PDB file of N, CA, C and O in Angstrom:
ATOM      1  N   MET A   1       0.848  -1.187   0.000  1.00  0.00           N
ATOM      2  CA  MET A   1       0.000   0.000   0.000  1.00  0.00           C
ATOM      3  C   MET A   1       0.888   1.244   0.000  1.00  0.00           C
ATOM      4  O   MET A   1       1.872   1.321   0.735  1.00  0.00           O
ATOM      5  N   LEU A   2       0.527   2.199  -0.826  1.00  0.00           N
ATOM      6  CA  LEU A   2       1.266   3.457  -0.901  1.00  0.00           C
ATOM      7  C   LEU A   2       0.916   4.336   0.296  1.00  0.00           C
ATOM      8  O   LEU A   2      -0.234   4.386   0.732  1.00  0.00           O
ATOM      9  N   GLU A   3       1.920   5.024   0.817  1.00  0.00           N
ATOM     10  CA  GLU A   3       1.710   6.028   1.847  1.00  0.00           C
ATOM     11  C   GLU A   3       1.902   7.385   1.184  1.00  0.00           C
ATOM     12  O   GLU A   3       3.017   7.752   0.813  1.00  0.00           O
ATOM     13  N   ILE A   4       0.812   8.123   1.038  1.00  0.00           N
ATOM     14  CA  ILE A   4       0.848   9.413   0.357  1.00  0.00           C
ATOM     15  C   ILE A   4       0.507  10.506   1.361  1.00  0.00           C
ATOM     16  O   ILE A   4      -0.447  10.390   2.130  1.00  0.00           O
ATOM     17  N   LYS A   5       1.306  11.566   1.338  1.00  0.00           N
ATOM     18  CA  LYS A   5       1.037  12.709   2.203  1.00  0.00           C
ATOM     19  C   LYS A   5       0.934  13.958   1.349  1.00  0.00           C
ATOM     20  O   LYS A   5       1.758  14.206   0.468  1.00  0.00           O
ATOM     21  N   ILE A   6      -0.099  14.737   1.632  1.00  0.00           N
ATOM     22  CA  ILE A   6      -0.282  16.034   0.982  1.00  0.00           C
ATOM     23  C   ILE A   6       0.133  17.074   2.015  1.00  0.00           C
ATOM     24  O   ILE A   6      -0.496  17.202   3.066  1.00  0.00           O
ATOM     25  N   LEU A   7       1.187  17.809   1.714  1.00  0.00           N
ATOM     26  CA  LEU A   7       1.696  18.804   2.650  1.00  0.00           C
ATOM     27  C   LEU A   7       1.125  20.171   2.312  1.00  0.00           C
ATOM     28  O   LEU A   7       1.223  20.630   1.174  1.00  0.00           O
ATOM     29  N   GLY A   8       0.526  20.822   3.309  1.00  0.00           N
ATOM     30  CA  GLY A   8       0.007  22.158   3.072  1.00  0.00           C
ATOM     31  C   GLY A   8      -0.935  22.606   4.161  1.00  0.00           C
ATOM     32  O   GLY A   8      -1.410  21.812   4.973  1.00  0.00           O
ATOM     33  N   SER A   9      -1.192  23.893   4.157  1.00  0.00           N
ATOM     34  CA  SER A   9      -1.994  24.514   5.215  1.00  0.00           C
ATOM     35  C   SER A   9      -3.496  24.377   4.993  1.00  0.00           C
ATOM     36  O   SER A   9      -4.288  24.764   5.852  1.00  0.00           O
ATOM     37  N   GLY A  10      -3.886  23.835   3.860  1.00  0.00           N
ATOM     38  CA  GLY A  10      -5.308  23.746   3.554  1.00  0.00           C
ATOM     39  C   GLY A  10      -5.742  24.799   2.549  1.00  0.00           C
ATOM     40  O   GLY A  10      -6.934  25.062   2.387  1.00  0.00           O
ATOM     41  N   CYS A  11      -4.764  25.405   1.872  1.00  0.00           N
ATOM     42  CA  CYS A  11      -5.062  26.420   0.860  1.00  0.00           C
ATOM     43  C   CYS A  11      -5.734  25.768  -0.355  1.00  0.00           C
ATOM     44  O   CYS A  11      -5.818  24.542  -0.439  1.00  0.00           O
ATOM     45  N   ALA A  12      -6.201  26.579  -1.274  1.00  0.00           N
ATOM     46  CA  ALA A  12      -6.894  26.064  -2.456  1.00  0.00           C
ATOM     47  C   ALA A  12      -6.029  25.093  -3.249  1.00  0.00           C
ATOM     48  O   ALA A  12      -6.525  24.064  -3.709  1.00  0.00           O
ATOM     49  N   ASN A  13      -4.740  25.403  -3.418  1.00  0.00           N
ATOM     50  CA  ASN A  13      -3.853  24.505  -4.173  1.00  0.00           C
ATOM     51  C   ASN A  13      -3.626  23.192  -3.441  1.00  0.00           C
ATOM     52  O   ASN A  13      -3.496  22.141  -4.069  1.00  0.00           O
ATOM     53  N   CYS A  14      -3.578  23.248  -2.108  1.00  0.00           N
ATOM     54  CA  CYS A  14      -3.396  22.020  -1.326  1.00  0.00           C
ATOM     55  C   CYS A  14      -4.618  21.110  -1.492  1.00  0.00           C
ATOM     56  O   CYS A  14      -4.480  19.897  -1.645  1.00  0.00           O
ATOM     57  N   ILE A  15      -5.792  21.697  -1.460  1.00  0.00           N
ATOM     58  CA  ILE A  15      -7.031  20.935  -1.638  1.00  0.00           C
ATOM     59  C   ILE A  15      -7.087  20.357  -3.054  1.00  0.00           C
ATOM     60  O   ILE A  15      -7.480  19.207  -3.247  1.00  0.00           O
ATOM     61  N   LYS A  16      -6.692  21.162  -4.035  1.00  0.00           N
ATOM     62  CA  LYS A  16      -6.685  20.698  -5.426  1.00  0.00           C
ATOM     63  C   LYS A  16      -5.732  19.510  -5.587  1.00  0.00           C
ATOM     64  O   LYS A  16      -6.074  18.525  -6.241  1.00  0.00           O
ATOM     65  N   LEU A  17      -4.543  19.601  -4.994  1.00  0.00           N
ATOM     66  CA  LEU A  17      -3.584  18.505  -5.083  1.00  0.00           C
ATOM     67  C   LEU A  17      -4.140  17.246  -4.418  1.00  0.00           C
ATOM     68  O   LEU A  17      -3.980  16.145  -4.945  1.00  0.00           O
ATOM     69  N   ALA A  18      -4.786  17.399  -3.275  1.00  0.00           N
ATOM     70  CA  ALA A  18      -5.375  16.253  -2.584  1.00  0.00           C
ATOM     71  C   ALA A  18      -6.445  15.589  -3.447  1.00  0.00           C
ATOM     72  O   ALA A  18      -6.495  14.363  -3.551  1.00  0.00           O
ATOM     73  N   ASN A  19      -7.294  16.399  -4.060  1.00  0.00           N
ATOM     74  CA  ASN A  19      -8.358  15.862  -4.906  1.00  0.00           C
ATOM     75  C   ASN A  19      -7.797  15.157  -6.146  1.00  0.00           C
ATOM     76  O   ASN A  19      -8.242  14.064  -6.495  1.00  0.00           O
ATOM     77  N   LEU A  20      -6.820  15.782  -6.808  1.00  0.00           N
ATOM     78  CA  LEU A  20      -6.218  15.174  -7.995  1.00  0.00           C
ATOM     79  C   LEU A  20      -5.505  13.867  -7.647  1.00  0.00           C
ATOM     80  O   LEU A  20      -5.555  12.901  -8.409  1.00  0.00           O
ATOM     81  N   THR A  21      -4.846  13.847  -6.495  1.00  0.00           N
ATOM     82  CA  THR A  21      -4.139  12.637  -6.069  1.00  0.00           C
ATOM     83  C   THR A  21      -5.124  11.514  -5.816  1.00  0.00           C
ATOM     84  O   THR A  21      -4.887  10.378  -6.226  1.00  0.00           O
ATOM     85  N   LYS A  22      -6.231  11.817  -5.143  1.00  0.00           N
ATOM     86  CA  LYS A  22      -7.251  10.790  -4.879  1.00  0.00           C
ATOM     87  C   LYS A  22      -7.824  10.266  -6.190  1.00  0.00           C
ATOM     88  O   LYS A  22      -8.012   9.060  -6.347  1.00  0.00           O
ATOM     89  N   GLU A  23      -8.103  11.170  -7.136  1.00  0.00           N
ATOM     90  CA  GLU A  23      -8.612  10.743  -8.446  1.00  0.00           C
ATOM     91  C   GLU A  23      -7.601   9.830  -9.145  1.00  0.00           C
ATOM     92  O   GLU A  23      -7.982   8.807  -9.713  1.00  0.00           O
ATOM     93  N   ALA A  24      -6.325  10.194  -9.105  1.00  0.00           N
ATOM     94  CA  ALA A  24      -5.283   9.400  -9.757  1.00  0.00           C
ATOM     95  C   ALA A  24      -5.196   8.011  -9.126  1.00  0.00           C
ATOM     96  O   ALA A  24      -5.087   7.012  -9.837  1.00  0.00           O
ATOM     97  N   VAL A  25      -5.244   7.947  -7.802  1.00  0.00           N
ATOM     98  CA  VAL A  25      -5.197   6.660  -7.094  1.00  0.00           C
ATOM     99  C   VAL A  25      -6.395   5.799  -7.507  1.00  0.00           C
ATOM    100  O   VAL A  25      -6.244   4.616  -7.810  1.00  0.00           O
ATOM    101  N   ASP A  26      -7.582   6.407  -7.514  1.00  0.00           N
ATOM    102  CA  ASP A  26      -8.797   5.675  -7.889  1.00  0.00           C
ATOM    103  C   ASP A  26      -8.730   5.173  -9.326  1.00  0.00           C
ATOM    104  O   ASP A  26      -9.066   4.021  -9.603  1.00  0.00           O
ATOM    105  N   GLU A  27      -8.295   6.043 -10.241  1.00  0.00           N
ATOM    106  CA  GLU A  27      -8.251   5.667 -11.663  1.00  0.00           C
ATOM    107  C   GLU A  27      -7.231   4.560 -11.929  1.00  0.00           C
ATOM    108  O   GLU A  27      -7.419   3.740 -12.827  1.00  0.00           O
ATOM    109  N   LEU A  28      -6.150   4.541 -11.141  1.00  0.00           N
ATOM    110  CA  LEU A  28      -5.127   3.507 -11.314  1.00  0.00           C
ATOM    111  C   LEU A  28      -5.461   2.233 -10.546  1.00  0.00           C
ATOM    112  O   LEU A  28      -4.806   1.205 -10.715  1.00  0.00           O
ATOM    113  N   GLY A  29      -6.485   2.312  -9.702  1.00  0.00           N
ATOM    114  CA  GLY A  29      -6.879   1.142  -8.916  1.00  0.00           C
ATOM    115  C   GLY A  29      -5.854   0.764  -7.867  1.00  0.00           C
ATOM    116  O   GLY A  29      -5.694  -0.415  -7.550  1.00  0.00           O
ATOM    117  N   LEU A  30      -5.159   1.750  -7.325  1.00  0.00           N
ATOM    118  CA  LEU A  30      -4.117   1.499  -6.330  1.00  0.00           C
ATOM    119  C   LEU A  30      -4.691   1.528  -4.919  1.00  0.00           C
ATOM    120  O   LEU A  30      -5.719   2.154  -4.660  1.00  0.00           O
ATOM    121  N   GLU A  31      -4.004   0.838  -4.015  1.00  0.00           N
ATOM    122  CA  GLU A  31      -4.337   0.942  -2.606  1.00  0.00           C
ATOM    123  C   GLU A  31      -3.393   1.960  -2.006  1.00  0.00           C
ATOM    124  O   GLU A  31      -2.174   1.829  -2.110  1.00  0.00           O
ATOM    125  N   ALA A  32      -3.960   2.973  -1.381  1.00  0.00           N
ATOM    126  CA  ALA A  32      -3.124   4.037  -0.827  1.00  0.00           C
ATOM    127  C   ALA A  32      -3.775   4.638   0.403  1.00  0.00           C
ATOM    128  O   ALA A  32      -4.998   4.733   0.507  1.00  0.00           O
ATOM    129  N   ASN A  33      -2.935   5.033   1.315  1.00  0.00           N
ATOM    130  CA  ASN A  33      -3.362   5.783   2.481  1.00  0.00           C
ATOM    131  C   ASN A  33      -2.975   7.230   2.217  1.00  0.00           C
ATOM    132  O   ASN A  33      -1.789   7.553   2.146  1.00  0.00           O
ATOM    133  N   ILE A  34      -3.967   8.105   2.072  1.00  0.00           N
ATOM    134  CA  ILE A  34      -3.695   9.511   1.782  1.00  0.00           C
ATOM    135  C   ILE A  34      -3.934  10.324   3.050  1.00  0.00           C
ATOM    136  O   ILE A  34      -5.020  10.304   3.631  1.00  0.00           O
ATOM    137  N   GLU A  35      -2.895  11.033   3.459  1.00  0.00           N
ATOM    138  CA  GLU A  35      -2.959  11.809   4.693  1.00  0.00           C
ATOM    139  C   GLU A  35      -2.633  13.269   4.383  1.00  0.00           C
ATOM    140  O   GLU A  35      -1.717  13.564   3.616  1.00  0.00           O
ATOM    141  N   LYS A  36      -3.393  14.168   4.987  1.00  0.00           N
ATOM    142  CA  LYS A  36      -3.092  15.591   4.843  1.00  0.00           C
ATOM    143  C   LYS A  36      -2.238  16.017   6.030  1.00  0.00           C
ATOM    144  O   LYS A  36      -2.587  15.757   7.181  1.00  0.00           O
ATOM    145  N   VAL A  37      -1.130  16.665   5.747  1.00  0.00           N
ATOM    146  CA  VAL A  37      -0.223  17.141   6.788  1.00  0.00           C
ATOM    147  C   VAL A  37      -0.280  18.667   6.786  1.00  0.00           C
ATOM    148  O   VAL A  37       0.097  19.307   5.804  1.00  0.00           O
ATOM    149  N   THR A  38      -0.749  19.244   7.884  1.00  0.00           N
ATOM    150  CA  THR A  38      -0.912  20.698   7.946  1.00  0.00           C
ATOM    151  C   THR A  38       0.044  21.351   8.940  1.00  0.00           C
ATOM    152  O   THR A  38       0.192  22.573   8.926  1.00  0.00           O
ATOM    153  N   ASP A  39       0.693  20.574   9.799  1.00  0.00           N
ATOM    154  CA  ASP A  39       1.606  21.131  10.790  1.00  0.00           C
ATOM    155  C   ASP A  39       2.896  21.607  10.112  1.00  0.00           C
ATOM    156  O   ASP A  39       3.561  20.834   9.422  1.00  0.00           O
ATOM    157  N   MET A  40       3.242  22.875  10.311  1.00  0.00           N
ATOM    158  CA  MET A  40       4.406  23.447   9.623  1.00  0.00           C
ATOM    159  C   MET A  40       5.705  22.732   9.983  1.00  0.00           C
ATOM    160  O   MET A  40       6.568  22.564   9.121  1.00  0.00           O
ATOM    161  N   GLN A  41       5.861  22.314  11.219  1.00  0.00           N
ATOM    162  CA  GLN A  41       7.089  21.597  11.605  1.00  0.00           C
ATOM    163  C   GLN A  41       7.205  20.283  10.838  1.00  0.00           C
ATOM    164  O   GLN A  41       8.290  19.914  10.389  1.00  0.00           O
ATOM    165  N   ASP A  42       6.076  19.577  10.690  1.00  0.00           N
ATOM    166  CA  ASP A  42       6.078  18.326   9.918  1.00  0.00           C
ATOM    167  C   ASP A  42       6.413  18.596   8.457  1.00  0.00           C
ATOM    168  O   ASP A  42       7.192  17.866   7.844  1.00  0.00           O
ATOM    169  N   ILE A  43       5.819  19.652   7.905  1.00  0.00           N
ATOM    170  CA  ILE A  43       6.068  20.004   6.503  1.00  0.00           C
ATOM    171  C   ILE A  43       7.549  20.341   6.305  1.00  0.00           C
ATOM    172  O   ILE A  43       8.175  19.874   5.353  1.00  0.00           O
ATOM    173  N   LEU A  44       8.100  21.147   7.200  1.00  0.00           N
ATOM    174  CA  LEU A  44       9.502  21.539   7.097  1.00  0.00           C
ATOM    175  C   LEU A  44      10.438  20.348   7.275  1.00  0.00           C
ATOM    176  O   LEU A  44      11.550  20.346   6.747  1.00  0.00           O
ATOM    177  N   SER A  45       9.992  19.332   8.019  1.00  0.00           N
ATOM    178  CA  SER A  45      10.840  18.153   8.234  1.00  0.00           C
ATOM    179  C   SER A  45      11.106  17.399   6.933  1.00  0.00           C
ATOM    180  O   SER A  45      12.061  16.629   6.841  1.00  0.00           O
ATOM    181  N   TYR A  46      10.257  17.624   5.926  1.00  0.00           N
ATOM    182  CA  TYR A  46      10.464  17.021   4.605  1.00  0.00           C
ATOM    183  C   TYR A  46      11.341  17.907   3.718  1.00  0.00           C
ATOM    184  O   TYR A  46      11.663  17.529   2.592  1.00  0.00           O
ATOM    185  N   GLY A  47      11.726  19.082   4.220  1.00  0.00           N
ATOM    186  CA  GLY A  47      12.531  20.000   3.428  1.00  0.00           C
ATOM    187  C   GLY A  47      11.707  20.804   2.434  1.00  0.00           C
ATOM    188  O   GLY A  47      12.257  21.417   1.519  1.00  0.00           O
ATOM    189  N   VAL A  48      10.396  20.805   2.611  1.00  0.00           N
ATOM    190  CA  VAL A  48       9.502  21.529   1.702  1.00  0.00           C
ATOM    191  C   VAL A  48       9.328  22.952   2.219  1.00  0.00           C
ATOM    192  O   VAL A  48       8.855  23.174   3.334  1.00  0.00           O
ATOM    193  N   MET A  49       9.721  23.908   1.385  1.00  0.00           N
ATOM    194  CA  MET A  49       9.610  25.316   1.779  1.00  0.00           C
ATOM    195  C   MET A  49       8.366  25.979   1.188  1.00  0.00           C
ATOM    196  O   MET A  49       7.873  26.977   1.714  1.00  0.00           O
ATOM    197  N   ARG A  50       7.868  25.415   0.094  1.00  0.00           N
ATOM    198  CA  ARG A  50       6.673  25.972  -0.547  1.00  0.00           C
ATOM    199  C   ARG A  50       5.652  24.862  -0.719  1.00  0.00           C
ATOM    200  O   ARG A  50       5.960  23.788  -1.237  1.00  0.00           O
ATOM    201  N   THR A  51       4.440  25.136  -0.280  1.00  0.00           N
ATOM    202  CA  THR A  51       3.372  24.147  -0.420  1.00  0.00           C
ATOM    203  C   THR A  51       2.564  24.451  -1.666  1.00  0.00           C
ATOM    204  O   THR A  51       2.634  25.574  -2.165  1.00  0.00           O
ATOM    205  N   PRO A  52       1.814  23.521  -2.184  1.00  0.00           N
ATOM    206  CA  PRO A  52       1.606  22.185  -1.632  1.00  0.00           C
ATOM    207  C   PRO A  52       2.775  21.256  -1.942  1.00  0.00           C
ATOM    208  O   PRO A  52       3.579  21.505  -2.840  1.00  0.00           O
ATOM    209  N   GLY A  53       2.838  20.185  -1.170  1.00  0.00           N
ATOM    210  CA  GLY A  53       3.858  19.169  -1.397  1.00  0.00           C
ATOM    211  C   GLY A  53       3.219  17.803  -1.519  1.00  0.00           C
ATOM    212  O   GLY A  53       2.209  17.515  -0.877  1.00  0.00           O
ATOM    213  N   LEU A  54       3.817  16.968  -2.346  1.00  0.00           N
ATOM    214  CA  LEU A  54       3.347  15.596  -2.529  1.00  0.00           C
ATOM    215  C   LEU A  54       4.471  14.657  -2.109  1.00  0.00           C
ATOM    216  O   LEU A  54       5.561  14.676  -2.681  1.00  0.00           O
ATOM    217  N   VAL A  55       4.187  13.834  -1.099  1.00  0.00           N
ATOM    218  CA  VAL A  55       5.167  12.881  -0.582  1.00  0.00           C
ATOM    219  C   VAL A  55       4.604  11.481  -0.782  1.00  0.00           C
ATOM    220  O   VAL A  55       3.485  11.186  -0.364  1.00  0.00           O
ATOM    221  N   VAL A  56       5.395  10.616  -1.427  1.00  0.00           N
ATOM    222  CA  VAL A  56       4.974   9.236  -1.653  1.00  0.00           C
ATOM    223  C   VAL A  56       6.012   8.322  -1.009  1.00  0.00           C
ATOM    224  O   VAL A  56       7.199   8.384  -1.330  1.00  0.00           O
ATOM    225  N   ASN A  57       5.544   7.475  -0.095  1.00  0.00           N
ATOM    226  CA  ASN A  57       6.422   6.545   0.628  1.00  0.00           C
ATOM    227  C   ASN A  57       7.640   7.247   1.226  1.00  0.00           C
ATOM    228  O   ASN A  57       8.759   6.739   1.163  1.00  0.00           O
ATOM    229  N   GLY A  58       7.400   8.429   1.809  1.00  0.00           N
ATOM    230  CA  GLY A  58       8.454   9.153   2.504  1.00  0.00           C
ATOM    231  C   GLY A  58       9.353  10.013   1.634  1.00  0.00           C
ATOM    232  O   GLY A  58      10.255  10.676   2.145  1.00  0.00           O
ATOM    233  N   GLU A  59       9.119  10.012   0.319  1.00  0.00           N
ATOM    234  CA  GLU A  59       9.969  10.767  -0.598  1.00  0.00           C
ATOM    235  C   GLU A  59       9.175  11.909  -1.240  1.00  0.00           C
ATOM    236  O   GLU A  59       8.089  11.702  -1.780  1.00  0.00           O
ATOM    237  N   VAL A  60       9.746  13.125  -1.168  1.00  0.00           N
ATOM    238  CA  VAL A  60       9.078  14.288  -1.767  1.00  0.00           C
ATOM    239  C   VAL A  60       9.129  14.153  -3.287  1.00  0.00           C
ATOM    240  O   VAL A  60      10.206  14.038  -3.873  1.00  0.00           O
ATOM    241  N   LYS A  61       7.961  14.168  -3.915  1.00  0.00           N
ATOM    242  CA  LYS A  61       7.872  14.024  -5.374  1.00  0.00           C
ATOM    243  C   LYS A  61       7.547  15.340  -6.066  1.00  0.00           C
ATOM    244  O   LYS A  61       7.850  15.505  -7.248  1.00  0.00           O
ATOM    245  N   ALA A  62       6.937  16.276  -5.350  1.00  0.00           N
ATOM    246  CA  ALA A  62       6.611  17.588  -5.928  1.00  0.00           C
ATOM    247  C   ALA A  62       6.402  18.569  -4.785  1.00  0.00           C
ATOM    248  O   ALA A  62       5.899  18.200  -3.724  1.00  0.00           O
ATOM    249  N   SER A  63       6.791  19.825  -5.009  1.00  0.00           N
ATOM    250  CA  SER A  63       6.498  20.855  -4.014  1.00  0.00           C
ATOM    251  C   SER A  63       6.423  22.212  -4.690  1.00  0.00           C
ATOM    252  O   SER A  63       7.072  22.471  -5.703  1.00  0.00           O
ATOM    253  N   GLY A  64       5.597  23.077  -4.086  1.00  0.00           N
ATOM    254  CA  GLY A  64       5.462  24.436  -4.588  1.00  0.00           C
ATOM    255  C   GLY A  64       4.599  24.568  -5.823  1.00  0.00           C
ATOM    256  O   GLY A  64       4.522  25.643  -6.416  1.00  0.00           O
ATOM    257  N   ARG A  65       3.945  23.477  -6.220  1.00  0.00           N
ATOM    258  CA  ARG A  65       3.086  23.521  -7.407  1.00  0.00           C
ATOM    259  C   ARG A  65       2.093  22.370  -7.351  1.00  0.00           C
ATOM    260  O   ARG A  65       2.234  21.445  -6.551  1.00  0.00           O
ATOM    261  N   VAL A  66       1.086  22.443  -8.214  1.00  0.00           N
ATOM    262  CA  VAL A  66       0.111  21.364  -8.331  1.00  0.00           C
ATOM    263  C   VAL A  66       0.368  20.648  -9.655  1.00  0.00           C
ATOM    264  O   VAL A  66       0.065  21.188 -10.719  1.00  0.00           O
ATOM    265  N   PRO A  67       0.926  19.435  -9.599  1.00  0.00           N
ATOM    266  CA  PRO A  67       1.157  18.697 -10.843  1.00  0.00           C
ATOM    267  C   PRO A  67      -0.174  18.312 -11.494  1.00  0.00           C
ATOM    268  O   PRO A  67      -1.189  18.169 -10.813  1.00  0.00           O
ATOM    269  N   LYS A  68      -0.156  18.149 -12.805  1.00  0.00           N
ATOM    270  CA  LYS A  68      -1.347  17.675 -13.511  1.00  0.00           C
ATOM    271  C   LYS A  68      -1.608  16.225 -13.098  1.00  0.00           C
ATOM    272  O   LYS A  68      -0.701  15.517 -12.660  1.00  0.00           O
ATOM    273  N   LYS A  69      -2.867  15.799 -13.246  1.00  0.00           N
ATOM    274  CA  LYS A  69      -3.244  14.447 -12.837  1.00  0.00           C
ATOM    275  C   LYS A  69      -2.401  13.385 -13.542  1.00  0.00           C
ATOM    276  O   LYS A  69      -2.031  12.384 -12.930  1.00  0.00           O
ATOM    277  N   GLU A  70      -2.097  13.593 -14.809  1.00  0.00           N
ATOM    278  CA  GLU A  70      -1.286  12.610 -15.548  1.00  0.00           C
ATOM    279  C   GLU A  70       0.108  12.490 -14.936  1.00  0.00           C
ATOM    280  O   GLU A  70       0.663  11.394 -14.857  1.00  0.00           O
ATOM    281  N   GLU A  71       0.671  13.617 -14.503  1.00  0.00           N
ATOM    282  CA  GLU A  71       1.990  13.570 -13.867  1.00  0.00           C
ATOM    283  C   GLU A  71       1.914  12.832 -12.529  1.00  0.00           C
ATOM    284  O   GLU A  71       2.814  12.065 -12.184  1.00  0.00           O
ATOM    285  N   ILE A  72       0.837  13.069 -11.783  1.00  0.00           N
ATOM    286  CA  ILE A  72       0.653  12.366 -10.508  1.00  0.00           C
ATOM    287  C   ILE A  72       0.558  10.863 -10.761  1.00  0.00           C
ATOM    288  O   ILE A  72       1.136  10.070 -10.017  1.00  0.00           O
ATOM    289  N   LYS A  73      -0.163  10.471 -11.799  1.00  0.00           N
ATOM    290  CA  LYS A  73      -0.273   9.043 -12.139  1.00  0.00           C
ATOM    291  C   LYS A  73       1.103   8.454 -12.442  1.00  0.00           C
ATOM    292  O   LYS A  73       1.428   7.357 -11.987  1.00  0.00           O
ATOM    293  N   GLU A  74       1.910   9.188 -13.211  1.00  0.00           N
ATOM    294  CA  GLU A  74       3.261   8.706 -13.544  1.00  0.00           C
ATOM    295  C   GLU A  74       4.105   8.542 -12.277  1.00  0.00           C
ATOM    296  O   GLU A  74       4.853   7.574 -12.138  1.00  0.00           O
ATOM    297  N   ILE A  75       3.974   9.501 -11.358  1.00  0.00           N
ATOM    298  CA  ILE A  75       4.711   9.426 -10.093  1.00  0.00           C
ATOM    299  C   ILE A  75       4.289   8.171  -9.328  1.00  0.00           C
ATOM    300  O   ILE A  75       5.132   7.414  -8.849  1.00  0.00           O
ATOM    301  N   LEU A  76       2.984   7.962  -9.221  1.00  0.00           N
ATOM    302  CA  LEU A  76       2.472   6.833  -8.445  1.00  0.00           C
ATOM    303  C   LEU A  76       2.849   5.497  -9.070  1.00  0.00           C
ATOM    304  O   LEU A  76       3.088   4.527  -8.351  1.00  0.00           O
ATOM    305  N   GLN A  77       2.906   5.433 -10.387  1.00  0.00           N
ATOM    306  CA  GLN A  77       3.239   4.192 -11.055  1.00  0.00           C
ATOM    307  C   GLN A  77       4.739   3.882 -10.990  1.00  0.00           C
ATOM    308  O   GLN A  77       5.148   2.735 -11.173  1.00  0.00           O
ATOM    309  N   SER A  78       5.552   4.906 -10.729  1.00  0.00           N
ATOM    310  CA  SER A  78       7.010   4.715 -10.742  1.00  0.00           C
ATOM    311  C   SER A  78       7.554   4.291  -9.374  1.00  0.00           C
ATOM    312  O   SER A  78       8.745   4.007  -9.245  1.00  0.00           O
ATOM    313  N   VAL A  79       6.694   4.247  -8.355  1.00  0.00           N
ATOM    314  CA  VAL A  79       7.186   3.831  -7.022  1.00  0.00           C
ATOM    315  C   VAL A  79       6.937   2.374  -6.743  1.00  0.00           C
ATOM    316  O   VAL A  79       7.291   1.881  -5.673  1.00  0.00           O
TER     317      VAL A  79
END
């Protein structure tokens, strides 16, 4: 099972990234635990200075932008 974390304060882009990630997981038929991380200390512990951030299995895959759904799918399939 994939461990996915969406890093962000709950801003519009963070919500958009969370929604796109869930859609990508559903469309790929993957099993994943998606968690929203809003605590700044936790976010900074990943080295992310700009949100939103996408972390898959402990590795930062994107930060400071919202990747397109197709890019998220490619990220999820490559882990």
